[in-house]
OpenMM code with the backbone's topology and positions (N, CA, C; nanometers):
from openmm import Vec3, app, unit

residues = "MET SER ILE LEU ASP ILE VAL LYS HIS PRO ASP ASN ARG LEU GLU LYS GLU CYS GLU THR VAL THR GLU PHE THR GLU ASP LEU HIS LEU LEU LEU ASP ASN LEU PHE GLU THR MET ILE HIS SER ASP GLY VAL GLY ILE ALA ALA PRO GLN VAL GLY VAL CYS LYS LYS ALA ALA ILE VAL ASP LEU ASP ASP ASP GLU GLY THR LEU GLU MET ILE ASN PRO VAL ILE THR HIS THR THR GLY SER ASP ILE ASP VAL GLU GLY CYS LEU SER PHE PRO GLY LEU TYR GLY GLU VAL GLU ARG ALA ASP LYS ILE ASN LEU LYS ALA GLN ASN ARG ARG GLY GLU TRP TYR GLU ILE GLU ALA GLU GLY TYR MET ALA ARG ALA ILE GLN HIS GLU VAL ASP HIS LEU TYR GLY VAL LEU PHE THR SER LYS VAL ILE ARG TYR ILE SER GLU GLU GLU MET GLU GLY TRP GLU GLU GLU".split()
positions = [
    Vec3(3.7132, 5.5685, -1.9922),
    Vec3(3.6699, 5.7061, -2.0101),
    Vec3(3.6398, 5.7667, -1.8740),
    Vec3(3.6542, 5.8979, -1.8672),
    Vec3(3.6353, 5.9687, -1.7411),
    Vec3(3.5460, 6.0898, -1.7590),
    Vec3(3.4793, 6.1233, -1.6503),
    Vec3(3.4056, 6.2494, -1.6449),
    Vec3(3.5021, 6.3512, -1.5853),
    Vec3(3.5270, 6.4577, -1.6607),
    Vec3(3.6250, 6.5582, -1.6212),
    Vec3(3.5563, 6.6749, -1.5501),
    Vec3(3.6335, 6.7492, -1.4717),
    Vec3(3.5825, 6.8692, -1.4064),
    Vec3(3.5682, 6.9796, -1.5103),
    Vec3(3.4558, 7.0484, -1.5049),
    Vec3(3.4318, 7.1579, -1.5983),
    Vec3(3.4873, 7.2872, -1.5385),
    Vec3(3.5662, 7.3570, -1.6198),
    Vec3(3.6227, 7.4850, -1.5813),
    Vec3(3.5100, 7.5882, -1.5820),
    Vec3(3.4972, 7.6615, -1.4725),
    Vec3(3.3905, 7.7618, -1.4591),
    Vec3(3.4488, 7.9032, -1.4715),
    Vec3(3.3680, 7.9920, -1.5278),
    Vec3(3.4048, 8.1328, -1.5334),
    Vec3(3.4137, 8.1849, -1.3912),
    Vec3(3.5125, 8.2633, -1.3524),
    Vec3(3.5998, 8.3477, -1.4345),
    Vec3(3.7390, 8.2910, -1.4602),
    Vec3(3.7566, 8.1633, -1.4704),
    Vec3(3.8870, 8.1033, -1.4979),
    Vec3(3.9411, 8.1584, -1.6304),
    Vec3(4.0622, 8.2153, -1.6271),
    Vec3(4.1153, 8.2815, -1.7467),
    Vec3(4.1488, 8.1842, -1.8605),
    Vec3(4.1530, 8.0541, -1.8351),
    Vec3(4.1762, 7.9576, -1.9432),
    Vec3(4.0628, 7.9601, -2.0449),
    Vec3(3.9458, 8.0080, -2.0042),
    Vec3(3.8310, 8.0133, -2.0944),
    Vec3(3.8418, 8.1280, -2.1955),
    Vec3(3.9329, 8.2218, -2.1705),
    Vec3(3.9409, 8.3401, -2.2559),
    Vec3(4.0697, 8.3467, -2.3374),
    Vec3(4.1316, 8.2314, -2.3602),
    Vec3(4.2543, 8.2246, -2.4394),
    Vec3(4.2300, 8.1455, -2.5663),
    Vec3(4.2946, 8.1896, -2.6748),
    Vec3(4.2885, 8.1102, -2.7977),
    Vec3(4.3664, 7.9814, -2.7769),
    Vec3(4.3088, 7.8721, -2.8199),
    Vec3(4.3703, 7.7404, -2.7996),
    Vec3(4.4736, 7.7099, -2.9073),
    Vec3(4.5557, 7.6099, -2.8782),
    Vec3(4.6590, 7.5648, -2.9714),
    Vec3(4.5977, 7.4751, -3.0788),
    Vec3(4.6526, 7.4852, -3.1983),
    Vec3(4.6142, 7.3963, -3.3073),
    Vec3(4.6591, 7.2544, -3.2737),
    Vec3(4.5729, 7.1582, -3.3001),
    Vec3(4.6076, 7.0174, -3.2790),
    Vec3(4.6934, 6.9719, -3.3965),
    Vec3(4.8108, 6.9160, -3.3651),
    Vec3(4.9011, 6.8686, -3.4696),
    Vec3(4.9263, 6.7181, -3.4616),
    Vec3(4.8933, 6.6580, -3.3469),
    Vec3(4.9143, 6.5145, -3.3298),
    Vec3(4.7810, 6.4455, -3.3038),
    Vec3(4.7483, 6.3510, -3.3882),
    Vec3(4.6204, 6.2806, -3.3812),
    Vec3(4.6447, 6.1421, -3.3217),
    Vec3(4.6752, 6.1418, -3.1931),
    Vec3(4.7183, 6.0217, -3.1209),
    Vec3(4.6072, 5.9687, -3.0311),
    Vec3(4.6388, 5.8629, -2.9604),
    Vec3(4.5455, 5.8060, -2.8634),
    Vec3(4.5089, 5.9074, -2.7551),
    Vec3(4.6021, 5.9983, -2.7221),
    Vec3(4.5713, 6.1020, -2.6228),
    Vec3(4.4560, 6.1909, -2.6694),
    Vec3(4.4563, 6.2246, -2.7982),
    Vec3(4.3473, 6.3044, -2.8540),
    Vec3(4.2179, 6.2241, -2.8525),
    Vec3(4.2246, 6.0987, -2.8892),
    Vec3(4.1052, 6.0126, -2.8899),
    Vec3(4.0469, 6.0032, -2.7493),
    Vec3(4.1335, 5.9881, -2.6493),
    Vec3(4.0874, 5.9812, -2.5107),
    Vec3(4.0244, 6.1135, -2.4682),
    Vec3(4.0842, 6.2256, -2.5082),
    Vec3(4.0262, 6.3568, -2.4769),
    Vec3(3.8855, 6.3681, -2.5359),
    Vec3(3.8694, 6.3301, -2.6623),
    Vec3(3.7377, 6.3377, -2.7268),
    Vec3(3.6366, 6.2475, -2.6559),
    Vec3(3.6774, 6.1276, -2.6202),
    Vec3(3.5881, 6.0358, -2.5489),
    Vec3(3.5500, 6.0934, -2.4121),
    Vec3(3.6465, 6.1517, -2.3422),
    Vec3(3.6187, 6.2112, -2.2111),
    Vec3(3.5315, 6.3355, -2.2233),
    Vec3(3.5532, 6.4140, -2.3295),
    Vec3(3.4654, 6.5298, -2.3528),
    Vec3(3.3211, 6.4832, -2.3698),
    Vec3(3.3020, 6.3776, -2.4489),
    Vec3(3.1670, 6.3252, -2.4704),
    Vec3(3.1036, 6.2813, -2.3382),
    Vec3(3.1756, 6.2021, -2.2601),
    Vec3(3.1224, 6.1543, -2.1315),
    Vec3(3.0897, 6.2704, -2.0383),
    Vec3(3.1772, 6.3698, -2.0348),
    Vec3(3.1572, 6.4861, -1.9478),
    Vec3(3.0354, 6.5662, -1.9930),
    Vec3(3.0207, 6.5853, -2.1245),
    Vec3(2.9069, 6.6589, -2.1789),
    Vec3(2.7755, 6.5883, -2.1462),
    Vec3(2.7701, 6.4578, -2.1660),
    Vec3(2.6484, 6.3820, -2.1379),
    Vec3(2.6156, 6.3880, -1.9886),
    Vec3(2.7169, 6.3677, -1.9057),
    Vec3(2.6984, 6.3719, -1.7602),
    Vec3(2.6445, 6.5082, -1.7146),
    Vec3(2.6862, 6.6142, -1.7840),
    Vec3(2.6488, 6.7504, -1.7463),
    Vec3(2.5237, 6.7992, -1.8178),
    Vec3(2.4607, 6.7122, -1.8973),
    Vec3(2.3389, 6.7449, -1.9714),
    Vec3(2.3607, 6.8588, -2.0707),
    Vec3(2.4746, 6.8552, -2.1402),
    Vec3(2.5046, 6.9559, -2.2410),
    Vec3(2.4818, 6.9028, -2.3809),
    Vec3(2.4896, 6.9922, -2.4789),
    Vec3(2.4790, 6.9527, -2.6197),
    Vec3(2.6112, 6.9775, -2.6920),
    Vec3(2.7064, 7.0353, -2.6224),
    Vec3(2.8377, 7.0603, -2.6796),
    Vec3(2.9354, 7.0910, -2.5683),
    Vec3(3.0632, 7.0710, -2.5977),
    Vec3(3.1683, 7.1028, -2.5015),
    Vec3(3.2990, 7.1183, -2.5798),
    Vec3(3.3816, 7.2090, -2.5319),
    Vec3(3.5106, 7.2345, -2.5950),
    Vec3(3.6226, 7.2031, -2.4964),
    Vec3(3.7376, 7.1649, -2.5501),
    Vec3(3.8510, 7.1247, -2.4665),
    Vec3(3.8880, 7.2267, -2.3582),
    Vec3(3.8873, 7.3576, -2.3859),
    Vec3(3.9231, 7.4505, -2.2780),
    Vec3(3.8261, 7.4461, -2.1596),
    Vec3(3.7068, 7.3949, -2.1809),
    Vec3(3.6101, 7.3830, -2.0718),
    Vec3(3.6462, 7.2727, -1.9739),
    Vec3(3.7442, 7.1906, -2.0101),
    Vec3(3.7969, 7.0909, -1.9166),
    Vec3(3.9453, 7.1180, -1.8897),
    Vec3(3.9889, 7.2400, -1.9204),
    Vec3(4.1249, 7.2819, -1.8884),
    Vec3(4.2313, 7.2425, -1.9885),
    Vec3(4.1917, 7.1996, -2.1092),
    Vec3(4.2868, 7.1595, -2.2122),
    Vec3(4.2815, 7.2633, -2.3244),
    Vec3(4.3901, 7.3359, -2.3445),
    Vec3(4.3919, 7.4448, -2.4432),
    Vec3(4.4297, 7.3925, -2.5813),
    Vec3(4.3424, 7.3108, -2.6386),
    Vec3(4.3595, 7.2535, -2.7728),
    Vec3(4.2322, 7.2808, -2.8526),
    Vec3(4.2465, 7.2976, -2.9834),
    Vec3(4.1313, 7.3236, -3.0694),
    Vec3(4.0573, 7.1933, -3.0988),
    Vec3(3.9807, 7.1498, -2.9990),
    Vec3(3.9005, 7.0279, -3.0097),
    Vec3(3.7681, 7.0507, -2.9386),
    Vec3(3.6596, 7.0116, -3.0032),
    Vec3(3.5258, 7.0288, -2.9438),
    Vec3(3.4320, 6.9252, -3.0032),
    Vec3(3.3215, 6.9040, -2.9344),
    Vec3(3.2185, 6.8134, -2.9856),
    Vec3(3.0808, 6.8762, -2.9690),
    Vec3(2.9895, 6.8329, -3.0534),
    Vec3(2.8482, 6.8704, -3.0456),
    Vec3(2.7681, 6.7432, -3.0663),
    Vec3(2.6665, 6.7250, -2.9834),
    Vec3(2.5770, 6.6106, -2.9985),
    Vec3(2.4392, 6.6545, -2.9525),
    Vec3(2.3472, 6.6687, -3.0476),
    Vec3(2.2115, 6.7152, -3.0165),
    Vec3(2.1194, 6.6008, -2.9778),
    Vec3(2.1748, 6.4802, -2.9636),
    Vec3(2.0951, 6.3623, -2.9303),
    Vec3(1.9874, 6.3390, -3.0358),
    Vec3(2.0315, 6.3469, -3.1623),
    Vec3(1.9400, 6.3236, -3.2739),
    Vec3(2.0040, 6.2251, -3.3713),
    Vec3(1.9480, 6.2145, -3.4892),
    Vec3(1.9981, 6.1201, -3.5894),
    Vec3(2.1360, 6.1555, -3.6430),
    Vec3(2.1808, 6.2799, -3.6222),
    Vec3(2.3095, 6.3235, -3.6750),
    Vec3(2.4267, 6.2615, -3.6005),
    Vec3(2.4062, 6.2201, -3.4768),
    Vec3(2.5152, 6.1619, -3.3988),
    Vec3(2.6081, 6.2680, -3.3434),
    Vec3(2.7276, 6.2257, -3.3048),
    Vec3(2.8256, 6.3147, -3.2435),
    Vec3(2.9171, 6.3742, -3.3492),
    Vec3(2.9297, 6.5060, -3.3462),
    Vec3(3.0195, 6.5768, -3.4376),
    Vec3(3.1464, 6.6118, -3.3604),
    Vec3(3.2575, 6.5516, -3.3996),
    Vec3(3.3877, 6.5839, -3.3410),
    Vec3(3.4565, 6.6838, -3.4333),
    Vec3(3.5019, 6.7942, -3.3737),
    Vec3(3.5627, 6.9019, -3.4521),
    Vec3(3.7033, 6.9293, -3.3997),
    Vec3(3.8019, 6.9028, -3.4816),
    Vec3(3.9399, 6.9338, -3.4490),
    Vec3(3.9844, 7.0463, -3.5432),
    Vec3(4.0444, 7.1507, -3.4871),
    Vec3(4.0900, 7.2670, -3.5652),
    Vec3(3.9790, 7.3221, -3.6557),
    Vec3(3.8571, 7.3403, -3.6019),
    Vec3(3.7456, 7.3831, -3.6868),
    Vec3(3.7553, 7.5298, -3.7280),
    Vec3(3.7047, 7.5552, -3.8493),
    Vec3(3.6959, 7.6907, -3.9018),
    Vec3(3.5584, 7.7051, -3.9672),
    Vec3(3.4873, 7.8091, -3.9316),
    Vec3(3.3607, 7.8397, -3.9981),
    Vec3(3.3956, 7.9203, -4.1219),
    Vec3(3.3660, 7.8644, -4.2393),
    Vec3(3.4102, 7.9246, -4.3646),
    Vec3(3.3062, 8.0148, -4.4300),
    Vec3(3.1796, 7.9998, -4.3901),
    Vec3(3.0741, 8.0808, -4.4508),
    Vec3(2.9542, 8.0842, -4.3566),
    Vec3(2.8892, 8.1976, -4.3493),
    Vec3(2.7669, 8.2099, -4.2689),
    Vec3(2.6611, 8.2845, -4.3493),
    Vec3(2.5346, 8.2496, -4.3243),
    Vec3(2.4233, 8.3232, -4.3832),
    Vec3(2.3099, 8.3293, -4.2823),
    Vec3(2.2282, 8.4300, -4.2991),
    Vec3(2.1110, 8.4448, -4.2149),
    Vec3(2.1462, 8.4834, -4.0729),
    Vec3(2.0411, 8.4996, -3.9945),
    Vec3(2.0584, 8.5417, -3.8562),
    Vec3(1.9423, 8.4892, -3.7743),
    Vec3(1.9723, 8.4518, -3.6503),
    Vec3(1.8695, 8.4005, -3.5615),
    Vec3(1.9073, 8.4384, -3.4184),
    Vec3(1.8082, 8.4730, -3.3398),
    Vec3(1.8294, 8.5032, -3.1981),
    Vec3(1.7600, 8.3958, -3.1167),
    Vec3(1.8347, 8.3346, -3.0242),
    Vec3(1.7778, 8.2315, -2.9383),
    Vec3(1.8527, 8.2326, -2.8054),
    Vec3(1.7987, 8.1602, -2.7099),
    Vec3(1.8577, 8.1528, -2.5767),
    Vec3(1.9708, 8.0508, -2.5760),
    Vec3(2.0815, 8.0883, -2.5115),
    Vec3(2.1941, 7.9977, -2.4932),
    Vec3(2.2326, 7.9943, -2.3457),
    Vec3(2.2917, 7.8828, -2.3079),
    Vec3(2.3557, 7.8679, -2.1789),
    Vec3(2.4918, 7.8073, -2.2048),
    Vec3(2.5658, 7.7797, -2.0983),
    Vec3(2.7000, 7.7256, -2.1140),
    Vec3(2.7373, 7.6481, -1.9890),
    Vec3(2.8001, 7.5314, -2.0084),
    Vec3(2.8402, 7.4497, -1.8944),
    Vec3(2.9390, 7.5228, -1.8033),
    Vec3(3.0115, 7.6192, -1.8570),
    Vec3(3.1068, 7.6958, -1.7766),
    Vec3(3.0422, 7.8141, -1.7043),
    Vec3(2.9137, 7.8371, -1.7293),
    Vec3(2.8365, 7.9429, -1.6633),
    Vec3(2.7060, 7.8824, -1.6104),
    Vec3(2.7130, 7.7947, -1.5097),
    Vec3(2.5902, 7.7278, -1.4636),
    Vec3(2.4831, 7.8269, -1.4188),
    Vec3(2.3613, 7.8044, -1.4666),
    Vec3(2.2479, 7.8861, -1.4262),
    Vec3(2.2380, 8.0206, -1.4958),
    Vec3(2.3260, 8.0498, -1.5921),
    Vec3(2.3239, 8.1770, -1.6632),
    Vec3(2.2778, 8.1536, -1.8064),
    Vec3(2.1792, 8.2319, -1.8499),
    Vec3(2.1237, 8.2171, -1.9844),
    Vec3(2.1032, 8.3541, -2.0460),
    Vec3(2.1135, 8.3608, -2.1777),
    Vec3(2.0908, 8.4876, -2.2452),
    Vec3(2.0572, 8.4668, -2.3910),
    Vec3(1.9927, 8.5679, -2.4476),
    Vec3(1.9619, 8.5657, -2.5904),
    Vec3(2.0862, 8.6071, -2.6674),
    Vec3(2.1211, 8.5260, -2.7691),
    Vec3(2.2412, 8.5494, -2.8486),
    Vec3(2.2031, 8.5437, -2.9962),
    Vec3(2.2554, 8.6397, -3.0737),
    Vec3(2.2354, 8.6370, -3.2183),
    Vec3(2.3496, 8.5594, -3.2822),
    Vec3(2.3141, 8.4656, -3.3676),
    Vec3(2.4122, 8.3836, -3.4399),
    Vec3(2.3657, 8.3676, -3.5851),
    Vec3(2.4564, 8.3254, -3.6701),
    Vec3(2.4206, 8.2921, -3.8078),
    Vec3(2.3263, 8.1723, -3.8059),
    Vec3(2.2296, 8.1711, -3.8967),
    Vec3(2.1342, 8.0609, -3.9030),
    Vec3(2.1892, 7.9414, -3.9814),
    Vec3(2.2767, 7.9687, -4.0779),
    Vec3(2.3387, 7.8624, -4.1577),
    Vec3(2.4893, 7.8853, -4.1604),
    Vec3(2.5632, 7.7762, -4.1519),
    Vec3(2.7091, 7.7869, -4.1567),
    Vec3(2.7683, 7.6756, -4.2424),
    Vec3(2.8886, 7.7002, -4.2906),
    Vec3(2.9718, 7.5964, -4.3495),
    Vec3(3.0916, 7.5818, -4.2571),
    Vec3(3.1259, 7.4577, -4.2261),
    Vec3(3.2338, 7.4279, -4.1334),
    Vec3(3.3369, 7.3391, -4.2009),
    Vec3(3.4635, 7.3717, -4.1789),
    Vec3(3.5733, 7.2855, -4.2211),
    Vec3(3.6480, 7.2471, -4.0946),
    Vec3(3.6708, 7.1169, -4.0755),
    Vec3(3.7381, 7.0690, -3.9550),
    Vec3(3.8036, 6.9354, -3.9841),
    Vec3(3.8789, 6.8874, -3.8866),
    Vec3(3.9401, 6.7556, -3.8966),
    Vec3(3.8711, 6.6597, -3.8008),
    Vec3(3.8721, 6.5323, -3.8360),
    Vec3(3.8196, 6.4298, -3.7465),
    Vec3(3.9328, 6.3788, -3.6572),
    Vec3(3.9046, 6.2810, -3.5751),
    Vec3(4.0047, 6.2317, -3.4800),
    Vec3(4.1256, 6.1662, -3.5459),
    Vec3(4.1138, 6.1331, -3.6736),
    Vec3(4.2271, 6.0750, -3.7466),
    Vec3(4.3059, 6.1809, -3.8244),
    Vec3(4.2607, 6.3051, -3.8173),
    Vec3(4.3298, 6.4132, -3.8870),
    Vec3(4.2793, 6.4395, -4.0271),
    Vec3(4.1761, 6.3682, -4.0683),
    Vec3(4.1198, 6.3861, -4.2028),
    Vec3(4.0272, 6.5078, -4.2041),
    Vec3(4.0451, 6.5921, -4.3057),
    Vec3(3.9608, 6.7112, -4.3190),
    Vec3(3.8227, 6.6728, -4.3723),
    Vec3(3.7203, 6.7437, -4.3250),
    Vec3(3.5854, 6.7283, -4.3766),
    Vec3(3.5179, 6.8650, -4.3770),
    Vec3(3.4111, 6.8749, -4.4539),
    Vec3(3.3311, 6.9973, -4.4585),
    Vec3(3.1848, 6.9592, -4.4446),
    Vec3(3.1120, 7.0414, -4.3695),
    Vec3(2.9676, 7.0200, -4.3556),
    Vec3(2.8947, 7.1538, -4.3608),
    Vec3(2.7669, 7.1457, -4.3906),
    Vec3(2.6761, 7.2594, -4.3772),
    Vec3(2.5855, 7.2278, -4.2589),
    Vec3(2.5536, 7.3293, -4.1815),
    Vec3(2.4618, 7.3110, -4.0692),
    Vec3(2.3715, 7.4323, -4.0618),
    Vec3(2.2513, 7.4087, -4.0088),
    Vec3(2.1592, 7.5204, -3.9916),
    Vec3(2.0821, 7.5037, -3.8620),
    Vec3(2.0142, 7.6107, -3.8218),
    Vec3(1.9317, 7.6066, -3.7026),
    Vec3(2.0124, 7.5810, -3.5766),
    Vec3(1.9573, 7.4936, -3.4913),
    Vec3(2.0172, 7.4684, -3.3604),
    Vec3(2.1561, 7.4052, -3.3709),
    Vec3(2.1777, 7.3201, -3.4713),
    Vec3(2.3102, 7.2598, -3.4902),
    Vec3(2.4119, 7.3682, -3.5247),
    Vec3(2.3761, 7.4602, -3.6127),
    Vec3(2.4666, 7.5703, -3.6476),
    Vec3(2.4984, 7.6545, -3.5242),
    Vec3(2.3987, 7.6807, -3.4428),
    Vec3(2.4177, 7.7587, -3.3191),
    Vec3(2.5148, 7.6868, -3.2256),
    Vec3(2.4950, 7.5583, -3.2046),
    Vec3(2.5807, 7.4823, -3.1133),
    Vec3(2.7246, 7.4796, -3.1638),
    Vec3(2.7426, 7.4612, -3.2934),
    Vec3(2.8775, 7.4596, -3.3513),
    Vec3(2.9452, 7.5945, -3.3298),
    Vec3(2.8736, 7.7027, -3.3584),
    Vec3(2.9321, 7.8359, -3.3422),
    Vec3(2.9717, 7.8613, -3.1976),
    Vec3(2.8882, 7.8193, -3.1036),
    Vec3(2.9172, 7.8366, -2.9609),
    Vec3(3.0470, 7.7649, -2.9246),
    Vec3(3.0624, 7.6394, -2.9689),
    Vec3(3.1812, 7.5619, -2.9339),
    Vec3(3.3060, 7.6129, -3.0053),
    Vec3(3.2948, 7.6508, -3.1322),
    Vec3(3.4098, 7.7063, -3.2035),
    Vec3(3.4555, 7.8352, -3.1351),
    Vec3(3.3616, 7.9180, -3.0912),
    Vec3(3.3977, 8.0395, -3.0175),
    Vec3(3.4867, 8.0063, -2.8974),
    Vec3(3.4518, 7.9013, -2.8230),
    Vec3(3.5317, 7.8619, -2.7062),
    Vec3(3.6787, 7.8410, -2.7433),
    Vec3(3.7050, 7.7880, -2.8613),
    Vec3(3.8413, 7.7551, -2.9018),
    Vec3(3.9247, 7.8795, -2.9313),
    Vec3(3.8546, 7.9927, -2.9450),
    Vec3(3.9226, 8.1194, -2.9697),
    Vec3(3.9101, 8.2143, -2.8503),
    Vec3(3.8658, 8.1615, -2.7364),
    Vec3(3.8560, 8.2415, -2.6157),
    Vec3(3.7372, 8.3357, -2.6119),
    Vec3(3.6386, 8.3114, -2.6991),
    Vec3(3.5192, 8.3965, -2.7055),
    Vec3(3.4079, 8.3289, -2.6265),
    Vec3(3.3548, 8.4001, -2.5277),
    Vec3(3.2485, 8.3450, -2.4428),
    Vec3(3.1128, 8.3979, -2.4862),
    Vec3(3.0103, 8.3161, -2.4682),
    Vec3(2.8766, 8.3567, -2.5127),
    Vec3(2.8309, 8.4837, -2.4422),
    Vec3(2.8824, 8.5094, -2.3228),
    Vec3(2.8429, 8.6287, -2.2485),
    Vec3(2.8839, 8.7568, -2.3207),
    Vec3(2.9853, 8.7489, -2.4075),
    Vec3(3.0264, 8.8675, -2.4835),
    Vec3(2.9295, 8.8968, -2.5980),
    Vec3(2.8370, 8.8034, -2.6246),
    Vec3(2.7423, 8.8191, -2.7346),
    Vec3(2.5971, 8.8290, -2.6884),
    Vec3(2.5762, 8.8252, -2.5579),
    Vec3(2.4392, 8.8264, -2.5054),
    Vec3(2.3733, 8.9618, -2.5332),
    Vec3(2.2535, 8.9554, -2.5902),
    Vec3(2.1726, 9.0746, -2.6151),
    Vec3(2.0930, 9.1083, -2.4900),
    Vec3(2.0391, 9.0029, -2.4260),
    Vec3(1.9584, 9.0194, -2.3045),
    Vec3(1.9698, 8.8928, -2.2217),
    Vec3(1.9985, 8.9111, -2.0939),
    Vec3(2.0035, 8.7950, -2.0041),
    Vec3(1.8619, 8.7502, -1.9696),
    Vec3(1.8474, 8.6204, -1.9463),
    Vec3(1.7183, 8.5595, -1.9172),
    Vec3(1.7212, 8.5108, -1.7723),
    Vec3(1.6175, 8.5468, -1.6965),
    Vec3(1.6111, 8.5056, -1.5563),
    Vec3(1.5719, 8.3586, -1.5452),
    Vec3(1.5968, 8.3010, -1.4274),
    Vec3(1.5600, 8.1604, -1.4021),
    Vec3(1.4098, 8.1401, -1.4246),
    Vec3(1.3297, 8.2380, -1.3813),
    Vec3(1.1841, 8.2279, -1.3966),
    Vec3(1.1454, 8.2268, -1.5442),
    Vec3(1.2083, 8.3144, -1.6228),
    Vec3(1.1804, 8.3181, -1.7662),
    Vec3(1.2232, 8.1877, -1.8337),
    Vec3(1.3357, 8.1321, -1.7891),
    Vec3(1.3847, 8.0065, -1.8469),
    Vec3(1.2860, 7.8938, -1.8239),
    Vec3(1.2253, 7.8881, -1.7080),
    Vec3(1.1267, 7.7837, -1.6792),
    Vec3(1.0109, 7.7936, -1.7777),
    Vec3(0.9649, 7.9132, -1.8056),
    Vec3(0.8578, 7.9340, -1.9040),
    Vec3(0.9040, 7.9015, -2.0440),
    Vec3(1.0294, 7.9338, -2.0773),
    Vec3(1.0866, 7.9093, -2.2089),
    Vec3(1.0923, 7.7602, -2.2378),
    Vec3(1.1345, 7.6827, -2.1376),
    Vec3(1.1499, 7.5382, -2.1559),
    Vec3(1.0161, 7.4682, -2.1738),
    Vec3(0.9079, 7.5280, -2.1233),
    Vec3(0.7757, 7.4673, -2.1363),
    Vec3(0.7169, 7.4883, -2.2750),
    Vec3(0.7697, 7.5860, -2.3505),
    Vec3(0.7151, 7.6147, -2.4845),
    Vec3(0.7456, 7.5032, -2.5828),
] * unit.nanometer
topology = app.Topology()
chain = topology.addChain("A")
for resn in residues:
    res = topology.addResidue(resn, chain)
    for name in ("N", "CA", "C"):
        topology.addAtom(name, app.Element.getBySymbol(name[0]), res)
């Protein structure tokens, strides 16, 4: 496994819709493993393939909790309810944070690394992380949804809460 270079904004690869994954091969498995290593190394909770320069609909989320790692291939959010505003950052925008409104509960349909379809419900921070990563696969950046940017000083206070 390798730690990959993270693509930083304003790289235009971050703003393109990715290709649907059609082959569930060892190459895909290696990409998912490398995404995980890169995310952990970068202290993230999620990462999408375009963030490492691969334009494929593949992403992972891992909140470092009992849920484990969620691998999402060709994910689609099929239902949303509620609304929540919270601070987000992004590995492709180091040091930039902002308040973003997202659905509080979601239903997700996606494939696993073997190509098998699954469906899950998520809420709260997990739902937020999933929505952020799925957005990446369609070229949507969190900065397009920011209600208010948060300064470094405010972030320090936020993290202490």
